[in-house]
VEXDREN-999990 format. One record per residue (C-alpha): residue in one letter; x, y, z. Coordinates in nm, 4 decimals, decimal comma. Layout:
   tiba         xx         yy         zz
      a          X          Y          Z
...
***
This chain:
   tiba         xx         yy         zz
      m    -1,5250    -2,1139     1,1594
      r    -1,6199    -1,7623     1,0404
      d    -1,2765    -1,6995     0,9052
      s    -1,1964    -2,0264     0,7348
      h    -1,2208    -1,8917     0,3826
      r    -1,1273    -1,5205     0,4211
      r    -0,8136    -1,3507     0,2979
      k    -0,5245    -1,3203     0,5345
      r    -0,5485    -1,0126     0,7516
      i    -0,3048    -0,7418     0,8441
      l    -0,3315    -0,5224     1,1585
      t    -0,1226    -0,2048     1,1497
      g    -0,1553     0,1525     1,2973
      d    -0,0124     0,4710     1,4362
      r    -0,0312     0,6557     1,7558
      p    -0,1722     1,0082     1,6909
      t     0,1188     1,1933     1,8633
      s     0,1588     1,4272     1,5647
      d    -0,0628     1,5675     1,2887
      a     0,1556     1,4894     1,0014
      f     0,3537     1,2110     0,8292
      h     0,6927     1,2773     0,6821
      l     0,8904     1,1150     0,3999
      g     1,0522     0,8828     0,6455
      n     0,7011     0,7530     0,7479
      y     0,6256     0,7035     0,3769
      v     0,9266     0,4947     0,3005
      g     0,8935     0,3048     0,6263
      t     0,5325     0,2175     0,6455
      l     0,2844     0,4027     0,4306
      a     0,4075     0,2792     0,0908
      n     0,3952    -0,0775     0,2097
      r     0,0378    -0,0336     0,3418
      v    -0,0719     0,0870     0,0079
      r     0,0870    -0,2060    -0,1696
      l    -0,0406    -0,4639     0,0768
      q    -0,4034    -0,3436     0,0837
      d    -0,4743    -0,5231    -0,2437
      e    -0,3326    -0,8543    -0,1266
      y    -0,4502    -0,8582     0,2364
      e    -0,7624    -0,7503     0,4270
      t    -0,6188    -0,4619     0,6197
      f    -0,7190    -0,2963     0,9431
      l    -0,5549     0,0350     1,0135
      l    -0,5766     0,1410     1,3779
      l    -0,5399     0,4987     1,5139
      a    -0,4172     0,3964     1,8551
      d    -0,5218     0,6858     2,0811
      l    -0,5252     0,4535     2,3859
      h    -0,1670     0,3601     2,3244
      l    -0,0863     0,7274     2,3232
      l    -0,1799     0,7430     2,6931
      t     0,1090     0,5056     2,7822
      t     0,3562     0,7946     2,7608
      r     0,1598     1,1079     2,7405
      t    -0,1270     1,2523     2,9651
      s    -0,0950     1,6203     2,8746
      d    -0,2138     1,8331     2,5744
      l    -0,4666     1,5681     2,4883
      e    -0,7069     1,8300     2,3424
      e    -0,5015     1,8168     2,0147
      v    -0,5401     1,4480     1,9661
      g    -0,8692     1,4842     1,7730
      h    -0,6979     1,7283     1,5338
      n    -0,4009     1,4862     1,4888
      i    -0,6383     1,2063     1,4074
      h    -0,8206     1,4057     1,1430
      e    -0,5072     1,5116     0,9740
      l    -0,3503     1,1665     0,9813
      v    -0,6575     1,0171     0,8016
      l    -0,6184     1,2828     0,5408
      d    -0,2510     1,1699     0,4938
      y    -0,3543     0,8123     0,4650
      l    -0,5958     0,9011     0,1772
      s    -0,3489     1,1298     0,0135
      v    -0,0799     0,8639    -0,0296
      g    -0,3210     0,6089    -0,1707
      i    -0,4751     0,4220     0,1190
      d    -0,8283     0,3326     0,0041
      h    -1,0887     0,3412     0,2745
      e    -1,2964     0,0980     0,0704
      k    -1,0276    -0,1562     0,0975
      t    -0,8728    -0,0695     0,4313
      t    -1,0722    -0,0595     0,7560
      i    -0,9518     0,2729     0,9220
      y    -1,0773     0,2914     1,2816
      l    -1,0294     0,4615     1,6161
      q    -0,9161     0,2395     1,9012
      s    -1,0907     0,4121     2,1896
      l    -1,4235     0,3657     2,0136
      v    -1,3863    -0,0080     2,0391
      p    -1,4172    -0,0431     2,4151
      e    -1,4422    -0,4155     2,3919
      v    -1,0788    -0,4473     2,3046
      l    -0,9991    -0,3451     2,6643
      e    -1,1958    -0,6441     2,7969
      l    -0,9953    -0,8757     2,5659
      a    -0,6783    -0,7195     2,6834
      w    -0,7818    -0,7813     3,0451
      i    -0,8437    -1,1528     2,9616
      f    -0,4993    -1,1637     2,8120
      m    -0,3382    -1,0075     3,1083
      s    -0,4381    -1,3081     3,3088
      l    -0,2192    -1,5103     3,0838
      v     0,0995    -1,2892     3,1185
      s     0,3200    -1,2562     3,4179
      v     0,4711    -0,9385     3,5246
      p     0,8357    -1,0606     3,4799
      r     0,7452    -1,1670     3,1228
      a     0,6052    -0,8185     3,0540
      q     0,9111    -0,6512     3,1920
      r     1,1389    -0,8474     2,9587
      i     1,0040    -0,6660     2,6582
      p     1,3212    -0,4858     2,5344
      t     1,1480    -0,1668     2,4101
      l     1,0079    -0,1052     2,7654
      k     1,3493    -0,0145     2,9083
      e     1,4253     0,1943     2,5839
      v     1,1092     0,4001     2,6199
      v     1,1740     0,4696     2,9945
      r     1,5225     0,5764     2,9125
      d     1,4535     0,7766     2,6010
      l     1,1640     0,9698     2,7673
      k     1,3622     1,0140     3,0930
      l     1,0813     0,8459     3,2983
      d     1,1406     0,7586     3,6587
      t     0,9631     0,4247     3,5975
      a     0,7065     0,2665     3,3695
      s     0,3414     0,3273     3,4297
      m     0,1074     0,0339     3,4470
      a    -0,0256     0,1473     3,1026
      l     0,3207     0,1348     2,9517
      l     0,3976    -0,2039     3,1191
      s     0,0715    -0,3381     2,9680
      y     0,1235    -0,1785     2,6228
      p     0,2218    -0,4983     2,4501
      v    -0,0729    -0,6872     2,5951
      l    -0,3193    -0,4254     2,4602
      q    -0,1293    -0,4421     2,1358
      a    -0,1943    -0,8217     2,1263
      a    -0,5593    -0,7622     2,1873
      d    -0,5650    -0,5099     1,8924
      i    -0,4006    -0,7766     1,6685
      l    -0,5996    -1,0825     1,7891
      m    -0,9424    -0,8997     1,7988
      v    -0,9437    -0,9029     1,4158
      k    -0,7473    -1,2273     1,4122
      g    -0,4652    -1,0669     1,2321
      n    -0,2142    -1,2971     1,0528
      l     0,0494    -1,0491     0,9622
      v     0,1657    -0,7270     1,1487
      p     0,4016    -0,5020     0,9602
      v     0,6555    -0,3765     1,2234
      g     1,0065    -0,2524     1,2632
      k     1,2657    -0,4937     1,4012
      d     1,2505    -0,3311     1,7365
      q     0,8842    -0,4416     1,7692
      l     0,9344    -0,8074     1,6945
      s     0,9508    -0,8833     2,0710
      h     0,5942    -0,7470     2,0975
      i     0,4718    -0,9866     1,8188
      e     0,6369    -1,2753     1,9952
      l     0,4413    -1,1929     2,3107
      t     0,1181    -1,1858     2,1067
      r     0,2107    -1,5329     1,9684
      e     0,2634    -1,6562     2,3217
      i    -0,0641    -1,5175     2,4266
      a    -0,2551    -1,6670     2,1393
      r    -0,0902    -2,0075     2,1965
      r    -0,1509    -2,0023     2,5779
      f    -0,5110    -1,9031     2,5258
      n    -0,5612    -2,1777     2,2660
      d    -0,3874    -2,4489     2,4867
      t    -0,5768    -2,3416     2,8008
      f    -0,9200    -2,2994     2,6620
      a    -0,9864    -2,3722     2,2983
      p    -0,8297    -2,2781     1,9571
      v    -0,9660    -1,9361     1,8958
      f    -0,6647    -1,7202     1,7845
      p    -0,4101    -1,7407     1,5052
      a    -0,0432    -1,6922     1,5923
      p     0,0462    -1,3868     1,3863
      e     0,3737    -1,3160     1,2125
      g     0,5689    -1,0021     1,2214
      l     0,6315    -0,8490     0,8777
      v     0,9520    -0,6549     0,8687
      g     1,0015    -0,4297     0,5682
      n     1,3225    -0,4377     0,3834
      v     1,3451    -0,0564     0,3619
      p     1,6567     0,1518     0,4414
      t     1,6167     0,4259     0,7036
      l     1,5620     0,7645     0,5555
      p     1,7961     1,0122     0,7392
      g     1,6936     1,3587     0,8470
      t     1,7791     1,6656     0,6406
      d     2,0392     1,7374     0,8923
      g     2,2211     1,4083     0,8230
      k     2,1113     1,2441     1,1575
      a     2,0147     0,8790     1,1348
      k     1,6410     0,9409     1,2148
      m     1,3923     1,1810     1,0712
      g     1,1408     1,3230     1,3147
      k     0,9020     1,6211     1,3639
      s     1,0481     1,6903     1,7083
      l     1,3976     1,6915     1,5644
      g     1,3121     1,9580     1,3166
      n     1,4773     1,7589     1,0321
      a     1,1716     1,6313     0,8399
      i     1,0159     1,6970     0,5111
      f     0,6347     1,6386     0,5369
      l     0,3943     1,4944     0,2870
      r     0,1985     1,8194     0,2878
      d     0,4895     2,0562     0,2635
      d     0,4370     2,2981    -0,0309
      a     0,6900     2,3358    -0,3109
      e     0,8654     2,6461    -0,1471
      t     0,8958     2,4714     0,1826
      v     1,0561     2,1625     0,0132
      k     1,2999     2,3900    -0,1692
      r     1,4029     2,5693     0,1515
      k     1,4499     2,2366     0,3398
      v     1,6464     2,0689     0,0663
      m     1,8808     2,3641     0,0061
      s     1,9880     2,3490     0,3692
      m     2,0351     1,9719     0,3667
      y     2,3480     1,8109     0,4911
      t     2,5749     1,6578     0,2256
      d     2,9469     1,5647     0,2246
      p     3,1160     1,7852     0,4922
      k     3,4611     1,7232     0,3389
      r     3,3610     1,8643     0,0073
      i     3,4255     2,2332     0,0191
      r     3,4303     2,3056    -0,3513
      a     3,2398     2,1618    -0,6564
      d     3,5618     2,0422    -0,8265
      i     3,6494     1,8124    -0,5246
      p     3,5341     1,4484    -0,5698
      g     3,2411     1,3809    -0,3358
      r     3,1033     1,0863    -0,1403
      v     2,7768     0,9423    -0,2702
      q     2,7419     0,6463    -0,0346
      g     2,5661     0,7594     0,2832
      n     2,5093     1,1149     0,1390
      p     2,1556     1,2168     0,2501
      v     2,0852     1,4049    -0,0789
      f     2,1606     1,0952    -0,2829
      i     1,9664     0,8775    -0,0557
      y     1,6637     1,0921    -0,1127
      h     1,7411     1,0903    -0,4920
      d     1,7355     0,7164    -0,4878
      a     1,4105     0,6976    -0,2850
      f     1,2055     0,9654    -0,4631
      n     1,3525     1,0939    -0,7862
      d     1,1656     0,9020    -1,0717
      d     1,4394     1,0025    -1,3326
      k     1,6841     0,7264    -1,2595
      a     1,9178     0,8254    -1,5473
      e     1,9478     1,1684    -1,4069
      v     2,0348     1,0226    -1,0677
      e     2,3079     0,8029    -1,2098
      d     2,4498     1,0875    -1,4025
      l     2,4631     1,3046    -1,0884
      k     2,6276     1,0294    -0,8960
      a     2,8935     0,9833    -1,1715
      r     2,9757     1,3551    -1,1866
      y     2,9701     1,3937    -0,8101
      h     3,2339     1,1206    -0,7802
      k     3,4524     1,3047    -1,0218
      g     3,4023     1,6555    -0,8849
      k     3,2128     1,7733    -1,1828
      v     2,8985     1,8876    -1,0329
      g     2,8168     2,1174    -0,7461
      d     2,5898     2,0548    -0,4463
      v     2,3518     2,3352    -0,5691
      e     2,2727     2,1498    -0,8861
      v     2,2304     1,8152    -0,7081
      k     1,9943     1,9810    -0,4728
      q     1,7952     2,1675    -0,7321
      k     1,7305     1,8422    -0,9162
      l     1,6322     1,6834    -0,5892
      i     1,3881     1,9589    -0,5303
      a     1,2319     1,8969    -0,8708
      g     1,2211     1,5235    -0,8128
      l     1,0598     1,5544    -0,4645
      n     0,8004     1,8026    -0,5907
      r     0,7122     1,5584    -0,8750
      f     0,6586     1,2980    -0,6138
      l     0,4677     1,5080    -0,3695
      e     0,2438     1,7157    -0,6052
      p    -0,0140     1,4302    -0,6616
      i    -0,0162     1,3670    -0,2897
      r    -0,0745     1,7307    -0,2212
      e    -0,3600     1,7382    -0,4876
      r    -0,5342     1,4294    -0,3508
      r    -0,5098     1,5734     0,0092
      a    -0,6692     1,8971    -0,0853
      r    -0,9430     1,7189    -0,2676
      f    -1,0224     1,4895     0,0307
      a    -0,9942     1,7786     0,2763
      a    -1,2637     1,9697     0,0855
      e    -1,5137     1,6871     0,1289
      k    -1,6812     1,7897     0,4556
      g    -1,7427     1,5185     0,6956
      l    -1,5437     1,2627     0,4959
      v    -1,2974     1,1763     0,7697
      e    -1,5685     1,1390     1,0271
      e    -1,7674     0,9098     0,7987
      i    -1,4592     0,6955     0,7247
      l    -1,3906     0,6608     1,0924
      s    -1,7497     0,5894     1,1752
      r    -1,7861     0,3177     0,9226
      g    -1,4409     0,1665     0,9901
      t    -1,4881     0,1698     1,3659
      a    -1,8318     0,0032     1,3345
      r    -1,6726    -0,2720     1,1292
      a    -1,3863    -0,3162     1,3663
      r    -1,6102    -0,3217     1,6659
      q    -1,8286    -0,5992     1,5109
      e    -1,5145    -0,7973     1,4619
      c    -1,4052    -0,7456     1,8192
      l    -1,7520    -0,8324     1,9643
      q    -1,7516    -1,1577     1,7581
      t    -1,4050    -1,2535     1,8713
      l    -1,4772    -1,1604     2,2331
      s    -1,7887    -1,3808     2,2213
      e    -1,5809    -1,6751     2,0920
      a    -1,3200    -1,6138     2,3668
      r    -1,5760    -1,6036     2,6429
      d    -1,7463    -1,9141     2,5087
      a    -1,4130    -2,0925     2,5054
      m    -1,3491    -1,9915     2,8666
      g    -1,6899    -2,0871     2,9867
      l    -1,7949    -1,7246     3,0571
      t    -2,1403    -1,7925     2,9028
      y    -2,3603    -1,6604     3,1875
      f    -2,5781    -1,3619     3,0966
      r    -2,4903    -1,4061     2,7279
      d    -2,7331    -1,1287     2,6515
      r    -2,5692    -0,8303     2,8349
      e    -2,9141    -0,6614     2,8365
      a    -3,0284    -0,9309     3,0801
      i    -2,8139    -0,7904     3,3515
      q    -3,0701    -0,5082     3,3795
      v    -3,3185    -0,7326     3,5560
      l    -3,0730    -0,7410     3,8588
      k    -3,1052    -0,3685     3,9123
***
């Protein structure tokens, strides 16, 4: 087999619904991708077809979003020489593979995906579109087209990976062993709260610090951060556990001795919120400054993003074509193997 001696593979990706990643994205996914790219052969998907499952308006901004997200990838240390970064819609063969997989999945099985009901509820949809219902099947095709072994996901996405495993097993049992049964890789990273103290950080919630925020923007956002609401004076002992400011200190302040000192004094009512926030501002800007510098350098390279996507998509498409050929052979769909031969019928 072509993949008998290769490194294990990861398939991961993002929907280009926004043009910027925030600190929550960094802690939740981006840092892990940087770490894993040296250990695994990584395919990083910009899932613009998946975006259509819940959005069919304002699509003219998607190209801009894709460009900016690639710059964010590069700025945090994702190496395009190690990681194949590609655009889903430029690999049309994945849709043929998804169609083959749809023949192996019943409607009731697709409807049992827990996140389906959650998306319909959260977006206040009347019902799920066919695209949304089929989302996990296309996701399975994304994973299996590169024969991914591991898929970094949140716990809520494990049901999607289980369906992918079912599809791989059903195909292999029905036709021939072509696909691996991938594993979900759940990160052990605590959720980073928003600056307003809410459990989730998000651009639409207005409570996010973005990787490309400048120093003054970081200062403004941190100084308005939610802390301990019961602490109305600096000499009142404060709560560290669950306090967003200290969660950010733990995640991003590289001066760990300073963090421990602040915690001890905060517990005793011997430090004010202003000092705690000022030191967080300094810590965050130390963390973000190299990211800003790399982003500016990559952004100045005209045509770089387009070149990365072109090369990455070509590589991913070749993988998909090879996998699709193997799948068609296994199914006995070998007529007109050379697609150009169909021209003689016209």
